[in-house]
N, C-alpha and C positions, 0 to 999 in steps of 0.2 A: 786783112779781111777776116782771117780765122779768129782773131781776138774779138772782133766785132760780133761774129756769129755766136761765140761762146757767151758773150755778154748778153746778147739777145735771148739766148736759150735760158740763161740764168734768170733774166728779168721775167720771162714768160712763166717759169716755174714758180717764181715768187708771187706773181699775180694769181696763178691757179690756187696756190695755198691760201692766199688771202680770200679769194672767192669762195673756196670750200669752207673756210672758217666762218665767213659771213653767212653762208648758206646754212651751216649747222646751227649758228646762233639764231637765225630767223626761224628755223624749224623748232628749236627748243622753246623759243618765245611763243610760237604758235601753239605748241602742246600745252605749255603753262597757261596760256590764255584760254584754251579750250577747256582745260580742267577747271579753271576758275569760273568760266561761264556755266559749266555743268553743276558746279558746287552751288552757285547762286540760284540756279533753277531748282535744284533739289531742296535747298534751304527755303526758298519761297513756297515751294509746293508743300513742304512739311508745315510751315507756318499757316498756310491757307487751310490745310486739312485740319489742323488743330482748332483754328477759329471757326471753321464750318461745323466741326463736331461739337464745339462749345456753344455756338450761338444759332446755328441753322438747323442741324439735324441731330437725331439721336439714333444709335444702333442698339437694339436690345434683343436678347434671346429669351424666348418664352420657356420658363422652367417649371410651370405648373399646369394642371389641366383645368383650371378654374374658368377659362374662356373657351373650352371646347364646345361645339365643334368649329367655332369660328376661328380660333387660334389654337394650333396644335403644339404640344411639347416639342422643343428643339426648333420650332420656326424662328427665323431671324427677321426682324422687322426694322425698317427705317421709320422714324417719326419726325414730323415737322415741328421744330421748336418755335417757329415764327407764327404758327396758327393762333396761339393765345397771347401773342404780343399785340396783335392788331385786332383781336376779336375774343369773344367768350365761347366756351364750350356749349354745344347744343345737345339736347337729349338724343341718345342713340349713338353718339360718337364714342369711339374707342380711344382711350387716353392712357399714356404713360405718366406716372406721377410718383412723388416721394410718399412712401407709406407713412400715414400720419402718426402711427404709434412708434415708428423708427425710421427717421428720414434717410438713414444710410441705405435703406432697401428701396428698390424700384418695383412698383406694381403696375399691372395693366388691367383695366376693367372698362366697363361701359358706363357712360353717364346716364343715370336714371332720374335723379332729382336735381332741380335747378334752384338757385337762391330764392328764398322766400316761399317755396312750395311746401305744402303739407303732404307728407308721405306716410302711407299706411299699407301694411301687408295683411291681408285677410285670406285665410285658407290658401296661402302660397301665392296669391295674386296681388299685384301692385296697384294701389289706388292713389291718384294724385288729386289733391284739393277737393276731397269728398266727391269725386266723380261717381256717377252711377255705374259706369262700366270700368272694368280693370284696364290697365295699360296693355295695349296690343304689343306683344313681344314675339315676333316670328323667328327671332334668332335663337331662342332658347333650345338647348339640346334635348330636353325632355320636360314633361309636365312637372312643375315644382311640387315638392312634397307639401303637405298641409301644415302651415305654420302661420303664426300671427306676429306682427311687429308694429310698434308705434301705437298711435300716430306720433310723428315728430315733424318739426318745422325746420327746414334747411336754413341755416344762418346766411346772412349776406356774404357774398364772395366765397361761397362754399358749395360743394356738390356731393350728392349721394351716389355712391358707386356700387354696382353689382356685377357679378360674373354671369356669363351666358350659360355656364354649366352650374345652374343655380343650386342644385342639390349638393354640390361639392365645391362651393366657393366660399372662401373667407373674405368677406367684403364689409360694406358699411353696416350690415346687420350685426356683425360680430366683433368689430374693432372696439377698443376702449374709446377711441375718438371716432365718432360716427362719420365725420365729414372730411373731405379733402378741400383745403383752401386753394384759392386761385394761385397763390404764390408757390404752392406745392406741385402744381401742374408742370410737367416737363415737355410734353409734346403730344400732338395728335398723331395716332398711328396712320401711316401713309402707304407703305409698300413692303410686301414680303419679298425679301431678297433671297431667302433660302427656306424651302425649295423655291426656285425662281419660277416666275414672277407673278405676283398677285396683289391687286390693290386691296387695302383694308376694307372690311365689310361694315362700313358705317350704315346706320339706319336713319333715314331722313323722315322724321315725323311731320315735318312741314309739308311733305308731298301727299299726305293722306287726304 
C-alpha cells in the first residue's frame, strides 16, 4: 500500500509540473499575441495618419503677419485637401497653396480673383471686371495704402491671391508669377487648432 501511495504522489507531482508548464506556455503565447495585436493597431494607425495627412488634411503654422488680423503669427490651422478635389475655390476663401515662385514654400492667402476675371487696383481698392464699385472687403486689417495695379486678366485654372493685412502682404501684386494655378492649391483653411479652437474666417460673397 505504501508503494502505491508513493507512486500516486509522484504521479500527482508530475501532472502539476506539466500543468504549470502548459499554463506558462499559454501565458507567454497570450502576451506575444497581445503585443502583436498592439503592433498591428499602431502600424495601421500610423499608415492611416500618413494617408490622412497626405490626401485629406494639411496642418500648417502661420509664420508671417500677411493675413492679420484674420490669421495670427504662430496660429496652427488644419486645412481640407478634399475641398478642391471636388470643387473650385470661391472668392473670399482662405487657401493654403504652393508659392508659385518657389513651390517648396507653402503660403496662405485669400482668394480675390477667379479664372477669367479682370482685376485692377486703383487707389488701393480692388475692382473686378470694370465694376463701378470696389470689392467689399470687411476682413481687411486697415485701409489699404494708395496704389495702382493692373489691369490684368486671371488665366484659366488660376487665381489672384491677396493678404488681409494688405499693406504688409507679399501676394499676387508682387510675385514674379502673379497667379496661383489650381494644381498648386493644397487645401482650404478649415480649423485653427492652436490656440484652440476657431473655424477659419472665410467670406462668402454669394450671401451678399
